[in-house]
N, C-alpha and C positions, 0 to 999 in steps of 0.2 A: 504494500500500500504506500509505503514511503517513496518507492520508486515512481509510482503513478503520480503522487503529489509533486515530486520534483520535476517530472516531465511536463506536467500541467503548468507549473510555475515558469518553466523555461520555454513554454509555448511550443513544445515538441508534440503537436497534436497528432500528426500522422503516425508517429512512432507509438504514441500512447494508444491510438486506435488499433494498431497492429498487435500490441502486447495484450490488450484487453479482449481481443477477439476470442470468444469461447469462454471467457471468465465470467461465470454467473454468480460470483460472490457479490454481496451488497456493495463492497468497495469497488470491485471491477465494473459493475453496472453503473455506479454513480460517476466514476471517473470517465467512463466511456461516454456517458451522456454529456458530461461537462466538456469533453473534447469536441463533440459534435456541435455543441452550442457555441464554443469558442470559434469554431470554423464557420459559424453563421448558419448552421443547419439545425434550427430549433425544432423542426418537425421530426427529424430523426432522433434527436435527444428525447423528445416527448414519447415517441414510439417505444424507446427502450424502457423508460420509466413506466409507461402504461402496461407494457407486456409483463413486467415483473412487479406490478404495483403492490400486490399482497405481501410478497416476500420482503420488499423494501420497507413497507409500512410497519411490519412486525419489528424490524431492527431499529428503524429511525422514523417514527410516525410524523413528527412535526417537520423534519427536513424533507421527507417525501412529499407531504402535502404542499409545502411552500414551493418546492421545485416544480411540481406539476402545475400549480396555478400560475406561477410566474411564466411558465412556457405557454400556457393557454393565453395569457394576456399578450405576450409577445406576438403570438400568432392570431390574435384577435378572435379567438374561439370562445366567445362568451356563452353561447348556448351550451356548449360542451362543458364549460366551467360550472354552470348550474347543475348539470348532470353529475359531474364529479362531486360537487358539494352534497347532493342527495346521497350519493354512494357512501361518502365518508361519514355523514351524519347517521347512517344506519348501522355503522360498525359499533361493536361494544366499546364501553368507556375505557379510555387509556390513561388520561391524566388531565389535570386542570388546565395545563398549557394548551393541550389539544382542543379542549372544550372552548377556551377563550378564542383560539384561532378560528374555530368553526363558527363561533358566534359573530366574529368580525367579518367573515367572508362575504355574506350577502351584500353588505355595504361596499366592501372592497371590489367585488365584481361589478356592481352598478357604477362605481366611480371610474373604474378602468374603462368600462364600456362608454361612459359619457365622455371621458377624456379622449378616447380614441376618435370619437366623432368631432370633438372640438379641434383636435390637432389637425384634422383634415381641412379646416377652414383657413389655416395660416400657412404661408410658405416658410421654408427654412430661413430665409432672410428676415422675414417678419418676426419669427421666434427669436432669432439672434438679436434683433433690435430690442425686443422686449426684455431680453436678459442682460442688456447693457447697463452700465453703472448709472446712466442718466435716467433710467426708469425708477419709479418710486418702489419702495419695498413691497407694497401689496401686489403690484403688477408682476414683480419678479417672482414672488412666492406663488402667485396664481399661475404663472407660466410654467414654473417647475412642476406644480401639481398637474397641470394640463399635459405636459410631456410624459410625466411618470418616470420613476427611476429605471425602468426597464428599457426605455428608448432614449436615454440621455446621452449615450455615447456619441451621438452626432453633434453634440454641443459642448464637448469637453473644453475647447479653448475659451468659451464664454464662462464656464464654471471656474476654470483656473483664474480668469480675470476677476471674477466676483470674489473668490477666496482672498485675493490680495488687494481688494478694493477698500474704500472708506465707508462702505455700506454698514448697516447695523450688524451686530454680531449674530442676530437671528438669521439674516440673509446669508451671511458668510458661512455660518454653521450648516445651514441647509445645503449650500453649494458644496461644502466639504462632504457631507453625507451622500450627495449624489455622485461625487467623484469616487467615493468608496464603492457605491453600488455599480459604477461603471468600471471598477477595477483599474483605475488609472495608476500606472506603475512608475511615475516619475516623482522625485522628491519635490515637495512644496513647503513653503514657510507659512505658518498660520499664527496670527497674533490674536490672543483673546485673554481678557481679564489681566492684562499686563504681562502675560507670559508669551514666550516665543516657542513655537513647536515646529520642529523639522520632522516631517513624516512622509511616508509613501502611502497614499490612500489604499492601494490594493492590499497592503499589509496591515492596515489599521482596522481594529475591531469596531464596528459601528455601535452606537448606543442602543440600549434596550435589547441586547442579544447576549447569548452565552449562558452556560449552565449556572454560573453564580447568580446572574440576574434573575433567571427563571426560578431557581431554588429559593431565592430571597422572597420573591413575590408569593410563592406557594407558602412559605413560612408565615408571611403576614396574614394570609387567608386562614391558615390552620391555627395560629396561636392567638389571633385577635377574634374574640367571640362575636363582636358586632361588625356586620358587613359594611355599615356606613363608615366606621372608623378605618377598617382595612382598605376600603376604596379610596378614602382621602389620603391615607398613608402612601398608597401606590401612586396616586396623582402627584403628591408632593415629591416623592422619590423621582418620578419621571422628569418633573420640572427641574429638579436639582441636577440630575445626570445631564440633561440637555444644556443647562447653563454652564456646567463645568467642562463638558466635552470639548476637545479630546483628552483632557485630564481624566484619569481613571478614578472611579470611586471603588475603594477596596472592599466590596461586599463579601468576597470570598474569605479574606483574612480577618476582617473586622465586622463580621456579620452581626454578632450579638450587640455591639455598640450601635450599629446603624439601626437595628431592630428597635432598641430602646428609644433612640432619638426620634425616629419617625413615628413610632407609636405615641410618644409624648406630644409631638407636633400635631398629629391627627386629632388627639383628644383635645388639645388646646384649640385647634381650629373649630371643633364642634362644641366648645365650652363644656366639655364633660370631665369628670374627675379622673385623675391619673396620679398614682403614687410613684413618683420617679425614684425615690430612695428605695422603696421596696422592690421595684422592677429591676433596678441596678443590682441589688443584692441577689435576686433570684437568677439573673442572667450572668452574674460574675463580671459585671462591668463597673469600672470606676466612676463614681458619681461626677467628679470634676470633668472627666473626659466626655461624658454624656452631655453635661451642660455646655461644654465648649463646642461640641458638634451641633447641638441645637441652635446655639447662637450663630455659628457659621452658616447654617442653612438659612436662618432668618436674614442674615446679611446678604447672602447670595440672592435671596428672593427680593430684597429691597433694591438690589442693584440690577435686577433683570432689565435687559434692553427692550425697547419697544420698536415696533415697525413705524416707519416714517412715510408720509405722503411725498 
């Protein structure tokens, strides 16, 4: 599998296809589909995933669903996407993450279908004009949403220009996230919150992804008895991650600390009682560290940038 990954990263797509021929392991099928997609053959990539959908779903349900729907969107196969949704909805329960993704899919499919029709109304030159620095923030964000992360490779120069522009950090962060989705493989400099980041988008982990993030969200749901509190905690967490990105939030190594802090913030947001001292003792968290993180989150929220006309 490491060899497959290396070949994909080196863009040795034909060699990768040769080596994965006849390899019906989940890794072989996944990398074979990725190679076809990288070569611009989304249909063949989808055929591979669909032919082995059940086996792949058992091994990696969330990744399998995301890959299939992304390919449906690329191919503008929206009716087929609704059929896929019905299929996955009828499968036995797997996890909360899978359920949340299934819940979000109807809106996601409708949005991609609408954006597909909208993008046909503008020429490539008109879209590039809308993504220029002279456009206001709302128009840029709307245009990015219209294009969608799956079709953004045609506009990489515009995104690189936006990342290095004087636009709001919201616009620049969205542009960076779209470069990540486009797997842009050249180093860029990104300035945010007074910090300088030198990074390669294709090697950068996007926000709201990864096992640590997903496990933490599950922990919030499982250990906070009130759904209203857990939902607010997740919303505050998402906002905080976005505001700091590309700085990493250490959920994996400091999960207990972040659990206490965002639980406290959610209760405070809803004006409900919360015993911070008791919670720190139960979770093995130092009270002063929890208080410091709570204040840091509040400061970040106060400093949140806004969109400009």
